[in-house]
VOROZA-276118 format. One record per atom (N, C-alpha, C, CB): residue number from 0; residue in one letter; atom name; x, y, z. Coordinates in pm, whole numbers. Each point is the difference from the previous one (the first is absolute). Glycine has a CB too. Layout:
<pts>
> seq_type_atom_east_north_up
> NUM_A_CA_X_Y_Z
...
</pts>
This chain:
<pts>
> seq_type_atom_east_north_up
> 0_M_N_11445_19637_26064
> 0_M_CA_53_124_-55
> 0_M_C_110_-28_-99
> 0_M_CB_-60_118_209
> 1_A_N_77_-29_-304
> 1_A_CA_102_-17_-103
> 1_A_C_140_-4_58
> 1_A_CB_-149_116_-158
> 2_E_N_169_-50_270
> 2_E_CA_134_12_57
> 2_E_C_57_-135_44
> 2_E_CB_-60_229_73
> 3_S_N_-25_-327_-43
> 3_S_CA_48_-128_48
> 3_S_C_82_-76_-104
> 3_S_CB_-199_-9_148
> 4_N_N_178_35_-276
> 4_N_CA_77_-69_-103
> 4_N_C_112_87_-57
> 4_N_CB_-203_-133_-54
> 5_G_N_239_241_123
> 5_G_CA_108_87_-47
> 5_G_C_-43_92_-111
> 5_G_CB_158_-175_65
> 6_A_N_-287_191_-84
> 6_A_CA_-52_88_-104
> 6_A_C_-103_94_61
> 6_A_CB_42_-175_-180
> 7_M_N_-79_273_101
> 7_M_CA_-102_95_43
> 7_M_C_-90_32_-118
> 7_M_CB_155_98_175
> 8_R_N_-272_-49_-148
> 8_R_CA_-95_39_-104
> 8_R_C_37_139_-51
> 8_R_CB_-184_-141_106
> 9_V_N_189_157_-237
> 9_V_CA_33_129_-60
> 9_V_C_-110_36_-99
> 9_V_CB_249_-40_28
> 10_E_N_-294_165_-18
> 10_E_CA_-96_53_-96
> 10_E_C_45_136_-47
> 10_E_CB_-187_-129_108
> 11_V_N_175_151_-239
> 11_V_CA_26_130_-59
> 11_V_C_-130_41_-67
> 11_V_CB_251_-44_-36
> 12_V_N_-307_157_83
> 12_V_CA_-134_41_-42
> 12_V_C_5_142_-57
> 12_V_CB_-105_-150_176
> 13_S_N_42_167_-291
> 13_S_CA_-19_134_-58
> 13_S_C_-151_23_-7
> 13_S_CB_219_-10_-135
> 14_P_N_-262_132_106
> 14_P_CA_-145_25_-8
> 14_P_C_-71_-88_-103
> 14_P_CB_46_234_70
> 15_E_N_25_-274_-176
> 15_E_CA_-62_-79_-106
> 15_E_C_-10_-148_32
> 15_E_CB_87_166_-158
> 16_R_N_16_-220_232
> 16_R_CA_1_-145_20
> 16_R_C_105_-42_102
> 16_R_CB_-79_-30_-235
> 17_V_N_72_-97_270
> 17_V_CA_105_-61_81
> 17_V_C_107_-45_-100
> 17_V_CB_-162_-77_190
> 18_L_N_280_139_-184
> 18_L_CA_106_-32_-94
> 18_L_C_72_-129_36
> 18_L_CB_28_242_-44
> 19_F_N_-14_-266_174
> 19_F_CA_68_-121_45
> 19_F_C_-61_-43_133
> 19_F_CB_214_67_-119
> 20_S_N_-232_-198_134
> 20_S_CA_-44_-57_126
> 20_S_C_61_-138_10
> 20_S_CB_-217_133_0
> 21_G_N_298_-156_103
> 21_G_CA_62_-131_13
> 21_G_C_92_-6_121
> 21_G_CB_-14_-27_-246
> 22_E_N_84_-85_256
> 22_E_CA_93_-25_110
> 22_E_C_140_42_-43
> 22_E_CB_-143_-191_86
> 23_A_N_216_251_7
> 23_A_CA_138_42_-29
> 23_A_C_85_-16_124
> 23_A_CB_-82_163_-173
> 24_T_N_212_-168_151
> 24_T_CA_95_-12_111
> 24_T_C_62_135_35
> 24_T_CB_47_-235_-69
> 25_Q_N_-57_332_-23
> 25_Q_CA_59_132_24
> 25_Q_C_-58_101_-99
> 25_Q_CB_214_-107_86
> 26_V_N_-225_232_-41
> 26_V_CA_-41_110_-87
> 26_V_C_99_114_23
> 26_V_CB_-248_-68_5
> 27_I_N_299_124_-114
> 27_I_CA_89_116_8
> 27_I_C_-65_113_-78
> 27_I_CB_208_-145_23
> 28_T_N_-224_260_42
> 28_T_CA_-59_117_-62
> 28_T_C_72_124_52
> 28_T_CB_-226_-116_-24
> 29_R_N_184_234_-18
> 29_R_CA_68_125_40
> 29_R_C_-99_98_58
> 29_R_CB_172_-35_-178
> 30_T_N_-143_80_300
> 30_T_CA_-85_99_65
> 30_T_C_54_140_-27
> 30_T_CB_-63_-166_179
> 31_R_N_-24_264_-161
> 31_R_CA_41_140_-20
> 31_R_C_106_43_101
> 31_R_CB_-227_51_-91
> 32_E_N_211_-93_215
> 32_E_CA_87_49_107
> 32_E_C_123_-87_22
> 32_E_CB_-199_97_105
> 33_G_N_187_-229_-124
> 33_G_CA_104_-89_46
> 33_G_C_78_-74_-106
> 33_G_CB_-135_-21_194
> 34_G_N_113_49_-319
> 34_G_CA_71_-74_-104
> 34_G_C_-56_-140_-16
> 34_G_CB_204_134_48
> 35_E_N_-123_-226_-102
> 35_E_CA_-44_-136_-21
> 35_E_C_-17_-73_132
> 35_E_CB_114_-2_-222
> 36_V_N_-220_-80_229
> 36_V_CA_-28_-75_121
> 36_V_C_-46_-140_-42
> 36_V_CB_-61_212_130
> 37_A_N_107_-312_-53
> 37_A_CA_-37_-139_-26
> 37_A_C_-91_-49_111
> 37_A_CB_216_-42_-124
> 38_F_N_-317_-34_86
> 38_F_CA_-93_-57_96
> 38_F_C_5_-152_-11
> 38_F_CB_-150_204_-12
> 39_L_N_164_-270_127
> 39_L_CA_3_-145_10
> 39_L_C_-116_-46_88
> 39_L_CB_251_-4_-31
> 40_P_N_-289_-123_24
> 40_P_CA_-105_-48_91
> 40_P_C_39_29_144
> 40_P_CB_-63_-182_-164
> 41_G_N_-37_222_243
> 41_G_CA_25_31_140
> 41_G_C_42_144_24
> 41_G_CB_61_-235_30
> 42_H_N_-59_319_-136
> 42_H_CA_40_140_14
> 42_H_C_-93_73_95
> 42_H_CB_95_-3_-233
> 43_A_N_-42_97_306
> 43_A_CA_-81_86_87
> 43_A_C_-97_81_-84
> 43_A_CB_187_13_170
> 44_A_N_-296_26_-111
> 44_A_CA_-98_84_-70
> 44_A_C_68_125_-54
> 44_A_CB_-185_-87_148
> 45_F_N_148_126_-270
> 45_F_CA_64_112_-67
> 45_F_C_-100_62_-97
> 45_F_CB_230_-106_22
> 46_L_N_-229_237_-32
> 46_L_CA_-79_72_-99
> 46_L_C_89_108_-57
> 46_L_CB_-221_-47_120
> 47_G_N_233_52_-252
> 47_G_CA_87_99_-62
> 47_G_C_-53_49_-133
> 47_G_CB_190_-105_115
> 48_A_N_-150_227_-151
> 48_A_CA_-34_58_-129
> 48_A_C_109_-40_-100
> 48_A_CB_-122_197_109
> 49_L_N_78_-238_-227
> 49_L_CA_93_-45_-103
> 49_L_C_27_108_-103
> 49_L_CB_-81_-232_34
> 50_T_N_203_230_-87
> 50_T_CA_36_85_-111
> 50_T_C_-1_-85_-126
> 50_T_CB_141_152_149
> 51_E_N_-120_-92_-265
> 51_E_CA_9_-76_-123
> 51_E_C_119_-95_15
> 51_E_CB_-102_189_-141
> 52_N_N_80_-318_112
> 52_N_CA_109_-95_21
> 52_N_C_-24_-133_-69
> 52_N_CB_45_110_215
> 53_H_N_63_-186_-222
> 53_H_CA_-2_-140_-45
> 53_H_C_-16_-86_124
> 53_H_CB_148_48_-205
> 54_T_N_-264_-110_219
> 54_T_CA_-30_-87_113
> 54_T_C_21_-144_-42
> 54_T_CB_-167_167_94
> 55_R_N_227_-246_-6
> 55_R_CA_25_-140_-26
> 55_R_C_-73_-87_102
> 55_R_CB_222_57_-101
> 56_I_N_-295_-156_50
> 56_I_CA_-69_-97_85
> 56_I_C_66_-135_-26
> 56_I_CB_-222_130_-4
> 57_Y_N_287_-183_108
> 57_Y_CA_70_-128_-11
> 57_Y_C_-98_-111_34
> 57_Y_CB_223_107_60
> 58_L_N_-257_-187_-161
> 58_L_CA_-100_-105_17
> 58_L_C_61_-125_61
> 58_L_CB_-126_92_-196
> 59_A_N_41_-174_256
> 59_A_CA_46_-121_68
> 59_A_C_72_-96_-95
> 59_A_CB_-191_25_159
> 60_D_N_159_-23_-289
> 60_D_CA_65_-91_-95
> 60_D_C_135_52_-49
> 60_D_CB_-226_-74_-70
> 61_G_N_272_188_125
> 61_G_CA_130_53_-36
> 61_G_C_-3_104_-112
> 61_G_CB_91_-215_71
> 62_T_N_-206_235_-133
> 62_T_CA_-10_101_-104
> 62_T_C_-27_137_63
> 62_T_CB_-84_-173_-165
> 63_I_N_100_276_86
> 63_I_CA_-23_137_46
> 63_I_C_-104_65_-88
> 63_I_CB_236_17_88
> 64_Q_N_-338_42_-26
> 64_Q_CA_-98_81_-72
> 64_Q_C_44_145_13
> 64_Q_CB_-190_-167_42
> 65_N_N_228_227_-154
> 65_N_CA_42_140_-3
> 65_N_C_-119_88_-33
> 65_N_CB_232_-67_-70
> 66_L_N_-236_184_135
> 66_L_CA_-105_98_-25
> 66_L_C_58_140_-2
> 66_L_CB_-169_-151_108
> 67_A_N_106_238_-181
> 67_A_CA_26_143_10
> 67_A_C_-115_57_82
> 67_A_CB_127_14_-224
> 68_V_N_-94_46_338
> 68_V_CA_-101_59_87
> 68_V_C_15_150_-7
> 68_V_CB_-2_-203_154
> 69_H_N_-108_273_-179
> 69_H_CA_3_145_-17
> 69_H_C_-78_65_114
> 69_H_CB_18_-24_-252
> 70_L_N_49_41_363
> 70_L_CA_-56_57_122
> 70_L_C_-101_-96_63
> 70_L_CB_34_231_-93
> 71_G_N_-67_-204_216
> 71_G_CA_-96_-83_71
> 71_G_C_43_-23_143
> 71_G_CB_-62_-110_-213
> 72_F_N_12_2_270
> 72_F_CA_29_-34_139
> 72_F_C_29_-148_12
> 72_F_CB_-146_187_79
> 73_V_N_227_-222_20
> 73_V_CA_23_-139_35
> 73_V_C_-42_-19_145
> 73_V_CB_192_-21_-167
> 74_E_N_-269_-86_190
> 74_E_CA_-43_-35_135
> 74_E_C_48_-142_24
> 74_E_CB_-205_156_-7
> 75_V_N_274_-176_120
> 75_V_CA_64_-127_29
> 75_V_C_-43_-51_136
> 75_V_CB_196_64_-142
> 76_G_N_-220_-193_149
> 76_G_CA_-24_-68_126
> 76_G_C_86_-125_3
> 76_G_CB_-237_90_15
> 77_A_N_230_-166_90
> 77_A_CA_86_-118_16
> 77_A_C_-19_-102_-113
> 77_A_CB_-9_35_245
> 78_D_N_-111_-42_-302
> 78_D_CA_-27_-102_-101
> 78_D_C_-46_56_-134
> 78_D_CB_-57_-151_185
> 79_H_N_72_282_-206
> 79_H_CA_-45_56_-127
> 79_H_C_71_131_-34
> 79_H_CB_-222_-109_39
> 80_V_N_221_140_-170
> 80_V_CA_43_129_-52
> 80_V_C_-105_42_-102
> 80_V_CB_250_-48_38
> 81_T_N_-304_168_-22
> 81_T_CA_-97_53_-95
> 81_T_C_53_131_-54
> 81_T_CB_-193_-111_120
> 82_I_N_200_120_-253
> 82_I_CA_39_124_-67
> 82_I_C_-124_56_-68
> 82_I_CB_242_-80_-35
> 83_L_N_-277_203_72
> 83_L_CA_-112_72_-60
> 83_L_C_60_113_-83
> 83_L_CB_-161_-57_192
> 84_S_N_137_54_-322
> 84_S_CA_61_99_-88
> 84_S_C_-102_54_-99
> 84_S_CB_221_-115_24
> 85_D_N_-214_246_-48
> 85_D_CA_-86_59_-103
> 85_D_C_32_-59_-137
> 85_D_CB_-16_212_133
> 86_A_N_142_-248_-153
> 86_A_CA_43_-58_-127
> 86_A_C_119_-91_26
> 86_A_CB_-83_201_-130
> 87_A_N_73_-323_83
> 87_A_CA_109_-97_9
> 87_A_C_-10_-90_-123
> 87_A_CB_5_7_257
> 88_E_N_109_-61_-299
> 88_E_CA_3_-84_-119
> 88_E_C_87_-122_24
> 88_E_CB_-35_202_-146
> 89_L_N_-17_-318_107
> 89_L_CA_80_-121_3
> 89_L_C_103_6_-112
> 89_L_CB_-193_-133_99
> 90_E_N_308_72_-75
> 90_E_CA_108_0_-100
> 90_E_C_-51_-38_-139
> 90_E_CB_162_-59_182
> 91_Q_N_-244_-46_-190
> 91_Q_CA_-46_-49_-130
> 91_Q_C_-97_96_-70
> 91_Q_CB_31_-229_87
> 92_D_N_-84_328_-15
> 92_D_CA_-95_95_-59
> 92_D_C_67_131_-44
> 92_D_CB_-176_-100_143
> 93_I_N_305_114_-118
> 93_I_CA_70_125_-31
> 93_I_C_45_2_-145
> 93_I_CB_76_17_239
> 94_D_N_-109_90_-308
> 94_D_CA_43_23_-138
> 94_D_C_138_66_6
> 94_D_CB_-241_25_-86
> 95_V_N_345_-103_60
> 95_V_CA_139_47_16
> 95_V_C_30_119_-90
> 95_V_CB_67_-233_60
> 96_E_N_-108_226_-185
> 96_E_CA_30_111_-92
> 96_E_C_-71_128_43
> 96_E_CB_29_-166_-187
> 97_R_N_-151_154_233
> 97_R_CA_-73_117_49
> 97_R_C_70_58_123
> 97_R_CB_-216_-95_-90
> 98_A_N_263_8_180
> 98_A_CA_71_46_119
> 98_A_C_131_70_-38
> 98_A_CB_-103_-188_133
> 99_R_N_174_133_-230
> 99_R_CA_125_64_-46
> 99_R_C_-29_137_-60
> 99_R_CB_101_-226_-42
> 100_A_N_-208_236_-36
> 100_A_CA_-37_128_-61
> 100_A_C_-38_101_108
> 100_A_CB_-79_-119_-207
> 101_A_N_6_74_310
> 101_A_CA_-38_90_110
> 101_A_C_123_47_76
> 101_A_CB_-221_-118_21
> 102_K_N_317_30_0
> 102_K_CA_125_36_67
> 102_K_C_75_106_-82
> 102_K_CB_15_-232_103
> 103_A_N_-5_211_-234
> 103_A_CA_70_96_-86
> 103_A_C_-70_136_1
> 103_A_CB_78_-190_-146
> 104_R_N_-213_190_140
> 104_R_CA_-75_126_4
> 104_R_C_25_73_132
> 104_R_CB_-175_-99_-150
> 105_A_N_169_25_260
> 105_A_CA_19_62_132
> 105_A_C_142_55_13
> 105_A_CB_-170_-156_99
> 106_E_N_268_81_-147
> 106_E_CA_139_49_7
> 106_E_C_17_127_-83
> 106_E_CB_81_-235_34
> 107_E_N_-144_241_-149
> 107_E_CA_7_119_-85
> 107_E_C_-68_118_69
> 107_E_CB_3_-145_-207
> 108_Q_N_-120_122_268
> 108_Q_CA_-71_107_70
> 108_Q_C_79_50_120
> 108_Q_CB_-216_-99_-75
> 109_M_N_289_9_141
> 109_M_CA_80_39_117
> 109_M_C_107_102_-36
> 109_M_CB_-41_-225_99
> 110_R_N_85_223_-225
> 110_R_CA_103_94_-43
> 110_R_C_-51_145_0
> 110_R_CB_101_-181_-140
> 111_S_N_-232_198_118
> 111_S_CA_-54_135_-8
> 111_S_C_-97_33_115
> 111_S_CB_26_-14_-247
> 112_E_N_-86_-87_306
> 112_E_CA_-103_22_102
> 112_E_C_21_-102_112
> 112_E_CB_-165_90_-172
> 113_H_N_204_-44_286
> 113_H_CA_28_-89_112
> 113_H_C_-118_3_97
> 113_H_CB_250_36_-24
> 114_S_N_-363_-95_-17
> 114_S_CA_-121_3_83
> 114_S_C_-20_-133_72
> 114_S_CB_-103_166_-158
> 115_A_N_21_-164_260
> 115_A_CA_-33_-122_75
> 115_A_C_-70_-100_-90
> 115_A_CB_-18_133_213
> 116_E_N_-65_-85_-305
> 116_E_CA_-73_-89_-90
> 116_E_C_96_-73_-94
> 116_E_CB_-199_152_13
> 117_V_N_296_-81_-68
> 117_V_CA_98_-62_-90
> 117_V_C_86_-99_78
> 117_V_CB_3_207_-145
> 118_E_N_35_-172_267
> 118_E_CA_78_-93_82
> 118_E_C_-80_-127_28
> 118_E_CB_121_194_105
> 119_A_N_-250_-181_-78
> 119_A_CA_-86_-117_24
> 119_A_C_-11_-85_-126
> 119_A_CB_-130_129_174
> 120_D_N_117_-65_-290
> 120_D_CA_-3_-74_-127
> 120_D_C_127_-83_-17
> 120_D_CB_-143_180_-103
> 121_L_N_257_-121_134
> 121_L_CA_128_-70_-13
> 121_L_C_7_-116_99
> 121_L_CB_110_213_-77
> 122_R_N_-154_-193_201
> 122_R_CA_1_-109_100
> 122_R_C_-91_-115_-44
> 122_R_CB_46_168_182
> 123_R_N_-162_-137_-241
> 123_R_CA_-90_-105_-48
> 123_R_C_65_-79_-113
> 123_R_CB_-198_140_65
> 124_A_N_263_-71_-158
> 124_A_CA_68_-68_-110
> 124_A_C_112_-89_53
> 124_A_CB_-54_191_-154
> 125_H_N_130_-142_250
> 125_H_CA_107_-80_61
> 125_H_C_-57_-123_69
> 125_H_CB_139_207_31
> 126_A_N_-250_-192_42
> 126_A_CA_-62_-114_69
> 126_A_C_-43_-106_-101
> 126_A_CB_-78_153_184
> 127_R_N_17_-110_-294
> 127_R_CA_-44_-96_-103
> 127_R_C_118_-74_-61
> 127_R_CB_-197_146_-50
> 128_L_N_300_-70_12
> 128_L_CA_115_-62_-65
> 128_L_C_76_-90_96
> 128_L_CB_17_197_-153
> 129_S_N_-6_-158_277
> 129_S_CA_66_-85_99
> 129_S_C_-78_-130_21
> 129_S_CB_93_206_113
> 130_A_N_-225_-199_-113
> 130_A_CA_-83_-118_22
> 130_A_C_11_-101_-113
> 130_A_CB_-154_142_130
> 131_V_N_191_-96_-249
> 131_V_CA_14_-94_-113
> 131_V_C_145_-41_-23
> 131_V_CB_-201_105_-105
> 132_G_N_286_-84_202
> 132_G_CA_135_-52_-11
> 132_G_C_108_103_-1
> 132_G_CB_-97_-182_-119
> 133_G_N_65_303_155
> 133_G_CA_102_104_8
> 133_G_C_-18_104_-108
> 133_G_CB_156_-165_98
> 134_L_N_-89_274_-80
> 134_L_CA_-14_112_-93
> 134_L_C_60_-31_-136
> 134_L_CB_5_155_193
> 135_G_N_82_-252_-203
> 135_G_CA_58_-39_-128
> 135_G_C_-63_-126_-56
> 135_G_CB_212_105_71
> 136_A_N_-332_-141_-21
> 136_A_CA_-65_-126_-39
> 136_A_C_-34_-2_-148
> 136_A_CB_-93_-21_231
> 137_A_N_103_-97_-289
> 137_A_CA_-41_-20_-138
> 137_A_C_-151_-7_-7
> 137_A_CB_215_-120_-53
> 138_S_N_-272_143_-63
> 138_S_CA_-146_-5_-16
> 138_S_C_-51_-140_24
> 138_S_CB_9_189_-165
> 139_H_N_-131_-197_221
> 139_H_CA_-65_-128_22
> 139_H_C_-106_-24_-103
> 139_H_CB_45_17_242
</pts>
């Protein structure tokens, strides 16, 4: 099992493809009910609904795979973490300028229309920008 070497199997799956599959030492994501949560090898079984967020996968080589996750579920066992999301993006696939433009549009709409859809648009933009290095990140 992966847990014997201090790592666990991690998969991030969307309807289109497997976005990430590999070994990791830790995963940090955000649930709807409980805020940010970290999973380590040997974690108790867990199932949770995810909100829009910046998810971090800490790889065994010390690097971090950043993702923007836009809703979904996380299922955890002692030796694995699986994230199932309708839409998720790897850091390297995020268009920073497009995300900044979406954030600006959502902020402008919030001034006149405070709807759940506009709030979700803003959360998605924040998740994307956070995944690429923060809301003040320079273009990649």
